[in-house]
C-alpha positions in Angstrom: -21.8 -15.6 -8.4 -19.9 -14.6 -11.6 -21.4 -11.3 -11.0 -20.5 -10.8 -7.3 -16.5 -11.4 -8.5 -17.5 -8.8 -11.4 -18.8 -6.4 -9.2 -15.9 -6.5 -7.4 -13.1 -6.6 -9.4 -11.2 -3.8 -7.5 -10.2 -6.2 -4.5 -9.2 -9.1 -7.0 -6.7 -6.2 -8.4 -5.4 -5.7 -4.7 -4.9 -9.4 -4.0 -3.0 -9.8 -7.3 -0.6 -6.7 -6.5 -0.2 -8.1 -2.5 0.8 -11.4 -4.6 3.1 -10.1 -7.0 4.7 -7.9 -4.2 4.3 -10.6 -1.7 6.1 -12.9 -4.5 9.1 -10.4 -5.2 9.7 -10.3 -1.6 10.1 -14.3 -1.1 11.0 -15.6 -4.0 13.6 -13.0 -5.7 17.1 -13.2 -4.7 18.6 -9.8 -5.7 17.6 -6.8 -2.8 16.4 -4.5 -4.9 14.0 -6.4 -6.4 13.0 -7.1 -2.9 12.2 -3.7 -2.2 10.3 -3.3 -6.0 8.1 -6.2 -4.2 7.8 -4.1 -0.8 6.6 -1.2 -2.2 4.0 -3.0 -4.8 2.7 -5.0 -1.6 2.3 -1.2 0.3 0.6 0.5 -2.9 -1.6 -2.8 -2.8 -2.6 -2.4 0.8 -3.0 1.6 0.7 -5.3 1.3 -2.6 -7.4 -1.4 -0.5 -8.1 1.0 2.4 -8.5 4.0 0.3 -11.1 1.9 -1.7 -12.7 0.5 1.6 -13.5 4.0 2.4 -15.9 5.5 -0.4 -19.6 4.7 -0.9 -21.8 5.3 -3.8 -24.1 8.4 -3.0 -21.4 9.7 -0.5 -20.6 12.9 -0.1 -17.7 14.9 1.5 -18.1 15.2 5.6 -18.4 19.3 4.9 -21.8 20.1 6.4 -22.7 23.2 3.9 -25.9 24.5 5.7 -26.0 26.7 9.0 -26.1 24.6 12.7 -30.0 25.6 12.4 -32.6 22.8 11.9 -31.1 20.7 9.1 -30.4 17.6 10.6 -26.7 16.1 9.7 -27.3 12.4 8.2 -24.0 10.6 8.9 -24.7 7.6 6.9 -24.6 10.0 3.7 -21.2 11.0 4.1 -17.5 9.3 3.3 -15.8 8.4 6.2 -12.4 11.0 5.9 -10.7 8.7 8.4 -9.0 6.4 6.3 -7.7 8.4 4.1 -5.8 10.2 7.0 -4.0 7.2 8.1 -3.2 6.1 4.4 -1.5 9.4 3.7 0.6 8.7 7.2 1.1 4.9 5.5 2.4 7.0 2.2 4.9 8.7 4.5 6.0 5.4 6.2 6.2 3.7 3.1 8.6 6.4 1.5 10.6 6.1 4.5 10.9 2.8 4.4 12.1 3.0 0.7 14.6 5.6 1.8 16.3 3.2 4.6 16.0 0.3 2.1 17.9 1.8 -0.4 20.3 3.6 1.9 20.9 0.1 3.3 21.2 -1.8 -0.2 24.1 0.7 -1.3 25.9 -0.2 1.9 25.7 -3.9 1.6 27.1 -3.1 -2.1 29.4 -1.1 -0.9 30.9 -3.7 1.4 30.1 -6.9 -0.9 29.8 -5.4 -4.4 26.8 -7.7 -5.0 23.1 -7.7 -4.5 22.3 -11.4 -4.8 21.1 -12.5 -1.7 22.8 -16.1 -2.2 26.3 -14.2 -2.7 26.1 -12.1 0.5 25.1 -15.3 2.7 28.5 -17.1 0.9 30.7 -14.0 1.5 29.7 -13.8 5.0 30.6 -17.6 5.8 
C-alpha cells in the first residue's frame, strides 16, 4: 500500500496544490488572494492532465520510417491531445487572470479596499 502511495507521488502533489488553491478561493477575504488561489488551482489541474498523458517508454507520435512495410504501433506513442488541450487551458487561464485583475482594479477604485467584508458592508 505504501509503495502505491509513493509511486503516485505526483498525484498527491497535485491534490495538495488543488486544496491550497481551493482554500485560498474559499477561505481568504482579500480578492487578490482569491485570484492567486484560482491560479494555483488551475495550474494544478493543468499539471494533472499533462502527467496523465505521459507513458513510460513512450515515444513521440512522429513516424520516422516511410509508409512502407513497417507497422505503426499506436500503443507505443504518447497521446498529444492532452498537451494541446492544456495549451488552450493556459491561454484561458491567462485571460481569466487578466479579466479578474481588471475587475479588482475597478473594485479598488470604487471602494478603496480589496477586502470582501468591507465591500459587502459598503454595499448595504
